[in-house]
LUMZAVEX-125182 format. One record per residue (C-alpha): residue number from 1; residue in three letters; y, x, z. Coordinates in Angstrom, 3 decimals, decimal comma. Each point is the difference from the previous one (the first is absolute). Example, Ala and Ser with C-alpha at 12.3 -4.5 7.8 and 13.67 -1.06 7.14 Angstrom:
2
site loza 1 | miti ALA | north -4,500 | east 12,300 | up 7,800
site loza 2 | miti SER | north 3,440 | east 1,370 | up -0,660
***
This chain:
102
site loza 1 | miti UNK | north 113,523 | east 97,938 | up 105,890
site loza 2 | miti UNK | north -1,943 | east 3,010 | up 1,396
site loza 3 | miti UNK | north 2,118 | east 3,427 | up -0,065
site loza 4 | miti UNK | north -0,881 | east 3,459 | up 0,259
site loza 5 | miti UNK | north -3,439 | east 0,354 | up -1,053
site loza 6 | miti UNK | north -1,237 | east 3,139 | up -0,866
site loza 7 | miti UNK | north 0,117 | east 0,839 | up -3,808
site loza 8 | miti UNK | north -3,752 | east 0,634 | up -0,147
site loza 9 | miti UNK | north -1,156 | east -3,452 | up 1,087
site loza 10 | miti UNK | north -1,502 | east -1,696 | up -3,458
site loza 11 | miti UNK | north 0,361 | east -3,812 | up -0,203
site loza 12 | miti UNK | north -3,634 | east -0,335 | up 0,745
site loza 13 | miti UNK | north 0,063 | east 2,180 | up 3,408
site loza 14 | miti UNK | north 3,280 | east -1,811 | up 1,208
site loza 15 | miti UNK | north -2,054 | east -3,680 | up -0,563
site loza 16 | miti UNK | north -3,163 | east 1,423 | up 2,014
site loza 17 | miti UNK | north 2,273 | east 1,328 | up 2,747
site loza 18 | miti UNK | north 1,424 | east -3,304 | up 0,104
site loza 19 | miti UNK | north -3,199 | east -1,898 | up -0,354
site loza 20 | miti UNK | north -1,953 | east 2,307 | up 2,450
site loza 21 | miti UNK | north 2,760 | east -1,122 | up 2,621
site loza 22 | miti UNK | north -0,477 | east -3,621 | up -0,935
site loza 23 | miti UNK | north 2,594 | east -0,438 | up -2,237
site loza 24 | miti UNK | north -1,621 | east -0,460 | up -3,173
site loza 25 | miti UNK | north -0,696 | east -3,126 | up -2,252
site loza 26 | miti UNK | north 0,699 | east -3,662 | up 1,729
site loza 27 | miti UNK | north 2,761 | east 2,092 | up 1,770
site loza 28 | miti UNK | north 1,785 | east 1,568 | up -2,917
site loza 29 | miti UNK | north 0,493 | east -1,467 | up -3,118
site loza 30 | miti UNK | north 2,237 | east 2,176 | up -1,820
site loza 31 | miti UNK | north -0,066 | east 4,041 | up -0,195
site loza 32 | miti UNK | north 2,192 | east 2,506 | up -2,074
site loza 33 | miti UNK | north 0,232 | east 3,542 | up 0,344
site loza 34 | miti UNK | north 2,002 | east 1,560 | up -2,613
site loza 35 | miti UNK | north -1,214 | east 3,210 | up -1,629
site loza 36 | miti UNK | north 2,364 | east 2,796 | up -1,358
site loza 37 | miti UNK | north -2,602 | east 0,705 | up -2,755
site loza 38 | miti UNK | north 2,035 | east 3,514 | up -0,950
site loza 39 | miti UNK | north -0,636 | east 1,648 | up 3,857
site loza 40 | miti UNK | north -3,524 | east -2,247 | up -0,295
site loza 41 | miti UNK | north 0,675 | east -1,284 | up 3,623
site loza 42 | miti UNK | north 1,756 | east -3,032 | up 1,818
site loza 43 | miti UNK | north 3,365 | east -0,459 | up 0,290
site loza 44 | miti UNK | north -0,661 | east -0,180 | up 4,265
site loza 45 | miti UNK | north 0,769 | east -3,906 | up 0,102
site loza 46 | miti UNK | north -2,155 | east -3,216 | up -0,381
site loza 47 | miti UNK | north 1,026 | east -4,456 | up -0,666
site loza 48 | miti UNK | north -2,422 | east -1,678 | up 2,007
site loza 49 | miti UNK | north -0,232 | east -3,813 | up 0,534
site loza 50 | miti UNK | north -1,623 | east -1,852 | up 2,815
site loza 51 | miti UNK | north -2,129 | east -3,296 | up -0,579
site loza 52 | miti UNK | north 1,253 | east -1,069 | up 3,322
site loza 53 | miti UNK | north 3,171 | east 1,308 | up 2,000
site loza 54 | miti UNK | north -2,021 | east 0,256 | up 3,235
site loza 55 | miti UNK | north -1,847 | east 3,102 | up -1,304
site loza 56 | miti UNK | north 3,446 | east 2,038 | up -0,388
site loza 57 | miti UNK | north 0,137 | east 0,748 | up 3,678
site loza 58 | miti UNK | north -3,595 | east 1,262 | up 0,554
site loza 59 | miti UNK | north 0,710 | east 2,604 | up -3,053
site loza 60 | miti UNK | north 3,221 | east 0,906 | up 1,345
site loza 61 | miti UNK | north -1,877 | east 0,802 | up 3,000
site loza 62 | miti UNK | north -2,558 | east 2,102 | up -1,446
site loza 63 | miti UNK | north 2,646 | east 2,104 | up -2,498
site loza 64 | miti UNK | north 3,212 | east -0,278 | up 0,768
site loza 65 | miti UNK | north 1,669 | east 3,346 | up 1,247
site loza 66 | miti UNK | north -3,395 | east 1,602 | up 0,400
site loza 67 | miti UNK | north -1,504 | east 3,292 | up -2,514
site loza 68 | miti UNK | north -2,518 | east -0,806 | up -2,541
site loza 69 | miti UNK | north -3,365 | east 0,704 | up 0,766
site loza 70 | miti UNK | north -0,690 | east 1,521 | up -3,614
site loza 71 | miti UNK | north 0,951 | east 3,411 | up -1,129
site loza 72 | miti UNK | north 1,352 | east 1,165 | up 3,278
site loza 73 | miti UNK | north 3,680 | east -1,254 | up -1,260
site loza 74 | miti UNK | north 3,099 | east 0,596 | up 2,288
site loza 75 | miti UNK | north 1,239 | east -3,422 | up -1,317
site loza 76 | miti UNK | north 0,184 | east -2,748 | up 2,158
site loza 77 | miti UNK | north -0,209 | east -3,640 | up -1,087
site loza 78 | miti UNK | north 2,734 | east -1,980 | up -0,362
site loza 79 | miti UNK | north -0,362 | east -3,830 | up -1,084
site loza 80 | miti UNK | north 3,383 | east -2,001 | up -1,221
site loza 81 | miti UNK | north 0,477 | east -3,326 | up -1,398
site loza 82 | miti UNK | north 0,109 | east 0,412 | up -4,096
site loza 83 | miti UNK | north 2,961 | east -1,687 | up -1,831
site loza 84 | miti UNK | north -2,551 | east -1,841 | up -1,832
site loza 85 | miti UNK | north -2,197 | east -2,429 | up 2,158
site loza 86 | miti UNK | north -3,038 | east -1,924 | up -0,840
site loza 87 | miti UNK | north -3,110 | east 0,684 | up -2,544
site loza 88 | miti UNK | north 1,612 | east -2,099 | up -2,611
site loza 89 | miti UNK | north 3,275 | east 1,703 | up 0,118
site loza 90 | miti UNK | north -1,680 | east 3,488 | up -0,486
site loza 91 | miti UNK | north -2,516 | east -0,782 | up -2,243
site loza 92 | miti UNK | north 2,725 | east -0,809 | up -2,182
site loza 93 | miti UNK | north 2,023 | east 2,891 | up 0,901
site loza 94 | miti UNK | north -2,631 | east 2,340 | up -0,539
site loza 95 | miti UNK | north -2,046 | east -1,550 | up -2,919
site loza 96 | miti UNK | north 0,783 | east 2,682 | up -2,297
site loza 97 | miti UNK | north -0,564 | east 3,032 | up 2,239
site loza 98 | miti UNK | north -2,729 | east 1,964 | up -0,678
site loza 99 | miti UNK | north -3,276 | east 0,212 | up 2,144
site loza 100 | miti UNK | north 1,096 | east -3,207 | up 2,301
site loza 101 | miti UNK | north -2,631 | east -1,275 | up 2,089
site loza 102 | miti UNK | north -0,125 | east -3,969 | up 0,209
***
């Protein structure tokens, strides 16, 4: 789970950020950034799943404890384990959520 995401990031912007840093398709097989439709922004956290657990460490090194490069935000990225683990479990949990990226 990625936390403290600046609220102006869109799903595509965040996915592009990850892909540009080597964490795209083939590395991440699940991504979900909940959106607050009333305020028209993300909720500040995202769920991601890695194809191989070994890819978590480079992702953690790149983002954990660092400022986000877009929007000049003061938010510092936090990465934690989510309560729900694995692509299958996350697909089941979020299958009825709007704008879920598979």
